[in-house]
Structure formats: structure tokens, C-alpha cells
TISEKOL-254120 format. One record per residue (C-alpha): x, z, y; residue in one letter. Coordinates in nm, 3 decimals, always signed. Each point is the difference from the previous one (the first is absolute). Example, Ala and Ser with C-alpha at 12.3 -4.5 7.8 and 13.67 -1.06 7.14 Angstrom:
+---------+---------+---------+---------+
|       x |       z |       y | residuo |
+---------+---------+---------+---------+
|  +1.230 |  +0.780 |  -0.450 |       A |
|  +0.137 |  -0.066 |  +0.344 |       S |
+---------+---------+---------+---------+
# end
This chain:
+---------+---------+---------+---------+
|       x |       z |       y | residuo |
+---------+---------+---------+---------+
|  -0.005 |  -0.017 |  +0.026 |       M |
|  +0.134 |  -0.078 |  +0.278 |       V |
|  +0.026 |  +0.266 |  +0.288 |       S |
|  -0.208 |  -0.194 |  +0.308 |       L |
|  +0.121 |  +0.235 |  +0.256 |       F |
|  -0.014 |  +0.334 |  +0.167 |       E |
|  -0.341 |  +0.106 |  +0.183 |       I |
|  +0.004 |  +0.220 |  +0.304 |       L |
|  -0.329 |  -0.010 |  +0.053 |       H |
|  -0.319 |  -0.168 |  -0.127 |       E |
|  -0.365 |  -0.002 |  +0.137 |       D |
|  -0.289 |  -0.225 |  +0.052 |       A |
|  +0.120 |  -0.214 |  +0.293 |       D |
|  +0.456 |  +0.071 |  -0.060 |       L |
|  +0.280 |  -0.041 |  -0.242 |       L |
|  +0.304 |  +0.118 |  +0.116 |       V |
|  +0.304 |  -0.017 |  -0.214 |       L |
|  +0.341 |  -0.024 |  -0.006 |       R |
|  +0.149 |  -0.329 |  -0.075 |       K |
|  +0.342 |  +0.048 |  -0.209 |       P |
|  +0.319 |  -0.218 |  +0.194 |       A |
|  +0.034 |  -0.326 |  -0.164 |       G |
|  -0.361 |  -0.113 |  -0.060 |       L |
|  -0.140 |  -0.284 |  +0.201 |       V |
|  -0.347 |  +0.076 |  +0.189 |       C |
|  -0.133 |  -0.370 |  -0.023 |       H |
|  -0.105 |  -0.166 |  -0.344 |       P |
|  +0.261 |  -0.224 |  -0.153 |       T |
|  +0.061 |  -0.199 |  -0.306 |       K |
|  +0.034 |  +0.248 |  -0.194 |       G |
|  -0.186 |  +0.255 |  -0.201 |       D |
|  -0.286 |  +0.186 |  +0.051 |       E |
|  +0.230 |  +0.289 |  +0.101 |       Y |
|  +0.249 |  -0.216 |  +0.214 |       S |
|  -0.092 |  +0.112 |  +0.302 |       S |
|  -0.223 |  +0.332 |  +0.184 |       L |
|  -0.290 |  -0.205 |  +0.095 |       V |
|  -0.077 |  -0.086 |  -0.391 |       S |
|  +0.094 |  +0.296 |  -0.102 |       R |
|  -0.251 |  +0.132 |  +0.224 |       V |
|  -0.275 |  -0.220 |  -0.083 |       R |
|  +0.057 |  +0.106 |  -0.402 |       I |
|  -0.101 |  +0.333 |  +0.148 |       H |
|  -0.266 |  -0.034 |  +0.197 |       L |
|  -0.154 |  -0.306 |  -0.218 |       G |
|  -0.050 |  -0.205 |  +0.325 |       F |
|  +0.182 |  -0.148 |  +0.255 |       E |
|  +0.107 |  +0.242 |  +0.270 |       P |
|  +0.066 |  -0.008 |  +0.359 |       H |
|  +0.392 |  +0.020 |  +0.105 |       M |
|  +0.027 |  +0.161 |  +0.334 |       I |
|  +0.344 |  -0.040 |  +0.066 |       H |
|  +0.365 |  -0.119 |  -0.200 |       R |
|  +0.342 |  +0.095 |  -0.035 |       L |
|  +0.296 |  -0.159 |  -0.135 |       D |
|  +0.036 |  +0.004 |  -0.373 |       R |
|  +0.341 |  +0.190 |  +0.071 |       E |
|  -0.236 |  +0.267 |  +0.191 |       T |
|  -0.125 |  +0.316 |  -0.181 |       G |
|  -0.261 |  +0.222 |  +0.087 |       G |
|  -0.365 |  +0.029 |  +0.139 |       V |
|  -0.267 |  -0.281 |  -0.034 |       M |
|  -0.369 |  +0.000 |  +0.074 |       V |
|  -0.246 |  -0.221 |  -0.143 |       F |
|  -0.379 |  -0.038 |  +0.071 |       A |
|  -0.200 |  +0.000 |  -0.229 |       K |
|  -0.344 |  -0.115 |  +0.167 |       T |
|  -0.081 |  -0.288 |  +0.232 |       D |
|  -0.104 |  +0.266 |  +0.296 |       E |
|  +0.325 |  +0.210 |  -0.035 |       A |
|  +0.211 |  -0.309 |  -0.017 |       G |
|  -0.137 |  -0.070 |  +0.375 |       A |
|  +0.027 |  +0.327 |  +0.101 |       D |
|  +0.375 |  +0.045 |  -0.142 |       L |
|  +0.104 |  -0.344 |  +0.191 |       R |
|  -0.138 |  +0.108 |  +0.326 |       A |
|  +0.178 |  +0.259 |  -0.050 |       L |
|  +0.333 |  -0.134 |  -0.004 |       W |
|  -0.046 |  -0.267 |  +0.211 |       A |
|  -0.118 |  +0.271 |  +0.296 |       A |
|  +0.322 |  +0.208 |  -0.087 |       G |
|  -0.176 |  +0.281 |  -0.126 |       L |
|  +0.222 |  +0.006 |  -0.272 |       V |
|  +0.361 |  +0.199 |  -0.066 |       S |
|  +0.235 |  -0.072 |  -0.253 |       K |
|  +0.324 |  +0.202 |  -0.048 |       E |
|  +0.267 |  -0.150 |  -0.180 |       Y |
|  +0.339 |  +0.169 |  -0.055 |       V |
|  +0.344 |  -0.236 |  -0.110 |       A |
|  +0.352 |  +0.078 |  -0.097 |       L |
|  +0.237 |  -0.189 |  +0.252 |       V |
|  +0.373 |  -0.110 |  +0.028 |       R |
|  +0.197 |  +0.216 |  +0.220 |       G |
|  -0.045 |  +0.294 |  +0.252 |       R |
|  -0.328 |  -0.096 |  +0.214 |       M |
|  -0.017 |  +0.223 |  +0.330 |       P |
|  -0.145 |  +0.322 |  -0.058 |       E |
|  -0.370 |  +0.047 |  +0.143 |       G |
|  -0.237 |  -0.204 |  +0.042 |       D |
|  -0.023 |  -0.383 |  +0.143 |       G |
|  -0.172 |  -0.321 |  -0.006 |       F |
|  +0.088 |  -0.387 |  +0.009 |       I |
|  -0.259 |  -0.288 |  +0.179 |       D |
|  +0.104 |  -0.304 |  -0.152 |       A |
|  -0.163 |  -0.321 |  -0.029 |       P |
|  -0.017 |  -0.175 |  -0.352 |       L |
|  -0.016 |  -0.326 |  -0.084 |       G |
|  +0.238 |  -0.261 |  -0.287 |       R |
|  +0.315 |  -0.016 |  -0.051 |       E |
|  +0.053 |  -0.359 |  -0.008 |       V |
|  +0.323 |  +0.026 |  -0.129 |       S |
|  -0.024 |  +0.145 |  -0.333 |       S |
|  -0.046 |  -0.112 |  -0.309 |       A |
|  -0.262 |  +0.212 |  -0.109 |       V |
|  -0.371 |  -0.122 |  +0.203 |       A |
|  -0.155 |  +0.318 |  -0.018 |       I |
|  +0.329 |  +0.148 |  +0.203 |       K |
|  -0.113 |  +0.110 |  +0.375 |       D |
|  +0.178 |  +0.188 |  +0.275 |       C |
|  +0.017 |  +0.098 |  +0.310 |       V |
|  -0.033 |  -0.258 |  +0.279 |       R |
|  -0.135 |  +0.023 |  +0.337 |       A |
|  -0.272 |  -0.290 |  -0.048 |       D |
|  -0.146 |  +0.211 |  -0.324 |       G |
|  -0.268 |  +0.189 |  -0.039 |       V |
|  +0.011 |  +0.374 |  +0.199 |       S |
|  +0.070 |  +0.269 |  -0.301 |       A |
|  +0.079 |  +0.371 |  +0.105 |       R |
|  +0.095 |  +0.248 |  -0.264 |       T |
|  +0.077 |  +0.368 |  +0.059 |       R |
|  +0.277 |  +0.176 |  -0.188 |       W |
|  +0.134 |  +0.350 |  -0.024 |       R |
|  +0.296 |  +0.068 |  -0.192 |       C |
|  -0.024 |  +0.324 |  -0.209 |       E |
|  +0.364 |  +0.067 |  -0.137 |       R |
|  +0.278 |  -0.193 |  -0.080 |       H |
|  +0.184 |  +0.015 |  -0.334 |       F |
|  +0.311 |  -0.091 |  -0.176 |       D |
|  +0.074 |  -0.204 |  -0.328 |       R |
|  +0.385 |  -0.105 |  -0.124 |       R |
|  -0.038 |  -0.335 |  +0.150 |       D |
|  -0.123 |  +0.120 |  +0.362 |       G |
|  -0.268 |  +0.143 |  +0.231 |       A |
|  -0.366 |  -0.039 |  -0.011 |       Y |
|  -0.321 |  +0.124 |  +0.126 |       S |
|  -0.348 |  +0.065 |  -0.081 |       R |
|  -0.209 |  -0.146 |  +0.267 |       V |
|  -0.423 |  +0.094 |  +0.077 |       R |
|  -0.150 |  -0.318 |  +0.108 |       V |
|  -0.360 |  -0.096 |  +0.205 |       W |
|  -0.112 |  -0.311 |  +0.054 |       L |
|  -0.164 |  -0.074 |  +0.300 |       D |
|  -0.042 |  -0.368 |  -0.078 |       T |
|  -0.021 |  -0.116 |  -0.418 |       G |
|  +0.221 |  -0.328 |  +0.034 |       R |
|  +0.094 |  -0.184 |  -0.340 |       K |
|  +0.357 |  +0.232 |  -0.091 |       H |
|  +0.017 |  +0.193 |  +0.340 |       Q |
|  +0.174 |  +0.325 |  -0.074 |       I |
|  +0.272 |  -0.167 |  -0.238 |       R |
|  +0.044 |  -0.303 |  +0.309 |       I |
|  +0.003 |  +0.304 |  +0.270 |       H |
|  +0.217 |  +0.243 |  -0.174 |       L |
|  +0.252 |  -0.279 |  -0.073 |       A |
|  -0.003 |  -0.145 |  +0.353 |       H |
|  +0.106 |  +0.344 |  +0.081 |       L |
|  +0.304 |  -0.021 |  -0.233 |       G |
|  -0.147 |  +0.237 |  -0.275 |       H |
|  -0.160 |  -0.216 |  -0.269 |       P |
|  -0.209 |  +0.163 |  -0.260 |       I |
|  +0.192 |  +0.086 |  -0.312 |       V |
|  -0.066 |  -0.257 |  -0.320 |       G |
|  -0.171 |  -0.262 |  +0.272 |       D |
|  +0.099 |  -0.347 |  -0.125 |       K |
|  -0.078 |  -0.208 |  +0.245 |       L |
|  +0.082 |  +0.191 |  +0.328 |       Y |
|  +0.326 |  +0.204 |  -0.131 |       G |
|  +0.206 |  -0.187 |  +0.094 |       G |
|  +0.019 |  -0.317 |  -0.244 |       D |
|  -0.273 |  -0.215 |  -0.074 |       E |
|  +0.187 |  -0.153 |  -0.284 |       R |
|  -0.085 |  +0.321 |  -0.212 |       I |
|  -0.344 |  -0.069 |  +0.045 |       Y |
|  +0.029 |  -0.343 |  -0.101 |       L |
|  +0.163 |  +0.120 |  -0.261 |       D |
|  -0.256 |  +0.205 |  -0.091 |       F |
|  -0.270 |  -0.307 |  +0.030 |       V |
|  +0.244 |  -0.164 |  -0.263 |       G |
|  -0.027 |  +0.309 |  -0.220 |       G |
|  +0.388 |  +0.031 |  +0.009 |       H |
|  +0.089 |  +0.299 |  +0.200 |       L |
|  +0.410 |  +0.064 |  -0.102 |       S |
|  +0.138 |  +0.351 |  -0.062 |       D |
|  +0.176 |  +0.010 |  +0.362 |       A |
|  -0.331 |  -0.105 |  +0.187 |       Q |
|  -0.192 |  +0.348 |  -0.228 |       R |
|  +0.247 |  +0.182 |  +0.160 |       G |
|  +0.009 |  -0.106 |  +0.292 |       F |
|  -0.416 |  +0.041 |  +0.009 |       L |
|  +0.077 |  +0.316 |  -0.231 |       Q |
|  -0.367 |  +0.056 |  -0.018 |       V |
|  -0.232 |  -0.269 |  -0.146 |       P |
|  -0.320 |  +0.021 |  +0.222 |       F |
|  +0.081 |  +0.000 |  +0.390 |       H |
|  -0.012 |  +0.388 |  +0.126 |       A |
|  -0.356 |  -0.014 |  +0.135 |       L |
|  -0.278 |  +0.196 |  -0.037 |       H |
|  -0.325 |  +0.004 |  +0.148 |       A |
|  -0.058 |  +0.391 |  -0.013 |       E |
|  -0.319 |  +0.048 |  +0.211 |       R |
|  -0.280 |  -0.096 |  +0.059 |       L |
|  -0.302 |  +0.123 |  +0.260 |       W |
|  -0.335 |  -0.113 |  +0.181 |       F |
|  -0.340 |  +0.112 |  +0.122 |       P |
|  -0.245 |  -0.068 |  -0.271 |       W |
|  -0.379 |  +0.135 |  +0.042 |       K |
|  +0.061 |  +0.222 |  +0.235 |       G |
|  +0.301 |  +0.128 |  -0.119 |       L |
|  +0.332 |  -0.052 |  -0.040 |       E |
|  +0.153 |  -0.116 |  -0.325 |       L |
|  +0.386 |  +0.039 |  -0.088 |       G |
|  +0.160 |  -0.061 |  -0.338 |       F |
|  +0.374 |  +0.044 |  -0.075 |       D |
|  +0.238 |  -0.116 |  -0.325 |       A |
|  +0.347 |  +0.094 |  -0.032 |       G |
|  +0.260 |  -0.250 |  -0.065 |       P |
|  +0.081 |  -0.095 |  -0.342 |       E |
|  +0.294 |  +0.187 |  -0.156 |       S |
|  +0.308 |  -0.271 |  +0.028 |       W |
|  -0.049 |  +0.074 |  +0.414 |       F |
|  -0.037 |  +0.350 |  -0.025 |       V |
|  +0.324 |  -0.025 |  -0.207 |       D |
|  +0.188 |  -0.222 |  +0.199 |       F |
|  -0.099 |  +0.239 |  +0.337 |       A |
|  +0.139 |  +0.249 |  -0.184 |       A |
|  +0.328 |  -0.145 |  -0.067 |       G |
|  -0.036 |  -0.033 |  -0.363 |       R |
|  +0.157 |  -0.325 |  -0.240 |       E |
|  -0.384 |  -0.206 |  -0.004 |       V |
|  +0.118 |  -0.220 |  -0.331 |       P |
|  -0.091 |  -0.352 |  +0.022 |       W |
|  -0.361 |  -0.096 |  -0.168 |       F |
|  -0.167 |  -0.294 |  -0.023 |       E |
|  -0.334 |  -0.115 |  +0.202 |       D |
|  -0.226 |  +0.135 |  -0.271 |       P |
|  -0.241 |  -0.273 |  +0.233 |       F |
|  +0.206 |  -0.274 |  +0.068 |       A |
|  -0.072 |  -0.352 |  -0.074 |       P |
|  +0.174 |  -0.221 |  -0.244 |       P |
|  +0.230 |  -0.205 |  +0.167 |       P |
|  -0.086 |  -0.307 |  +0.172 |       G |
|  -0.355 |  +0.107 |  +0.071 |       S |
|  +0.123 |  +0.242 |  +0.236 |       R |
|  -0.013 |  -0.280 |  +0.265 |       G |
|  -0.003 |  -0.358 |  +0.054 |       S |
|  +0.196 |  -0.243 |  +0.240 |       R |
|  -0.173 |  -0.238 |  +0.242 |       S |
|  +0.072 |  -0.333 |  +0.044 |       A |
|  +0.115 |  +0.071 |  +0.358 |       G |
|  +0.341 |  +0.165 |  +0.089 |       A |
|  -0.009 |  +0.125 |  -0.365 |       G |
|  -0.097 |  +0.380 |  +0.086 |       A |
|  -0.103 |  +0.253 |  -0.197 |       V |
|  -0.363 |  +0.061 |  -0.027 |       V |
|  -0.062 |  +0.320 |  -0.198 |       P |
|  -0.334 |  +0.065 |  -0.133 |       G |
|  -0.115 |  +0.321 |  +0.208 |       S |
|  +0.237 |  +0.173 |  +0.152 |       D |
|  -0.140 |  -0.017 |  +0.403 |       A |
|  -0.161 |  +0.303 |  -0.005 |       Q |
|  -0.049 |  +0.268 |  +0.241 |       E |
|  +0.263 |  +0.252 |  +0.033 |       G |
+---------+---------+---------+---------+
# end
């Protein structure tokens, strides 16, 4: 029996769950367990309303609506900016202590071989991220920071791009960690031992830990702590490399466009 997901809350309107890192949100060409929405469909027995999304490698809290009315109400809350989303990330280097923000527009990275890669650019769409450096920690290979992050906008790859733009890329980020060839080799299914050593962890260390919103006269809040590999890395412990249990087979992770040879992965263009 396949474990579908961990349920954080369920009632007549809502299903709140912990999305595991590595599982895509959208339906894929794989089996019925190969995406989060298909697993929710199995659990409910009918088509759910997926209100928001997370990157494939980002784990954490996600909310689904079980009825059309609840779906419309939740989408209205998201559109009005009444939903608070809090993430935790592990980044390279020592970020300044205290609080800060980055207000930098995002748009297509036209020089990249990866079609879905974005960057900070003056003519992009507005994007604002608030952050707080919670602490620094050292490992044998250098210094790192644990950072808490809040989204004021929900652009594609926003947190990952903004933190990398500040000079502190997220640990394990294959696309924005400094060498996009790692992402290309991942898509091709042939990461080298050296690349795994650089990444240090199989997934990027970004986790959607908390989410809360007003609902029927109350304020609902949901929490889901990071996975064990994330906790171990932040504690300075070694994290043995493990294979992604949700990874699609090599060759099905992306396709090449007929244009500039850009890699277009299946479902890696989500919020966060």
C-alpha cells in the first residue's frame, strides 16, 4: 500500500497536507502515484481544487479545496493577498543577522539553456521577499545560514532567485546554485559524484513550513516541520546521499525545444 501523504487537517471544505520534497504537484505521464494532485484524487475519490503550488523539490504545507465553493473562496483569498506563507531555507554563507527584504523584479533568463530559468531583471514583474537570518552554522566545508522567508508576491522560483541574487544560494539548488549544468545533468539522469558532492543534499533545502489565512470568521494556521535530511544538515550532521524516491526515469524529466535547444522540464515552475 502506497502512503499517499501526511494529512494535517481535513474537513468538509479543506484538505491540508504535507507535500514531500521531490513529488511534483501536477499530473505527469507516470502512474497514478507520480504527482501530488493524482494522489489527492485517489484519497478523495474526485477531482480536487489545487489552489497553490510548490516546486517539485520544495516540501511543506499545501491546501486543497474539496468543493467548488471552497475553491472559489480560497482563490479569492490568494488573489487578495490575505494568505501568509512562511518558508525556512538553508543557504550558503553567512547572511547578515536580523531582518531584511529584497524587492527585485523577475523575468526570463534569456542566456540560459534551461527554458524555465528566471533571473532578476529591470523589465521583469515585481517580486518582493522578506527574510530573517535565524542563525549561522558551520560545517567542514564552510559557513551556512538558516533563514526564515515570507513571500509578499508568489512568482516562479522567487525565493530561490532572490536568495541567490543576494549571494546566498539555497543548499542543493540545481538550477540557481551557481552551475546550471548540474540541472541539465540531473534532467539527463547522470549526475556525477562530484556534482552530488557539491549539492550535498538530494533536494534544495527550501521548505514551506507554515501557512495561515482567514476562514469563516476564524484564522486557520497549519505547520509542518522540515524533513529529517534538512534537520540533519542544519545540525551539522552528515547527510548520506539517497536517490529521489519520486524521480521520473531519465529521459522523461524534460524535453528539448526545436528552437534554441533549451531544456523544458515537466513541472518545475511553481511558486517559491
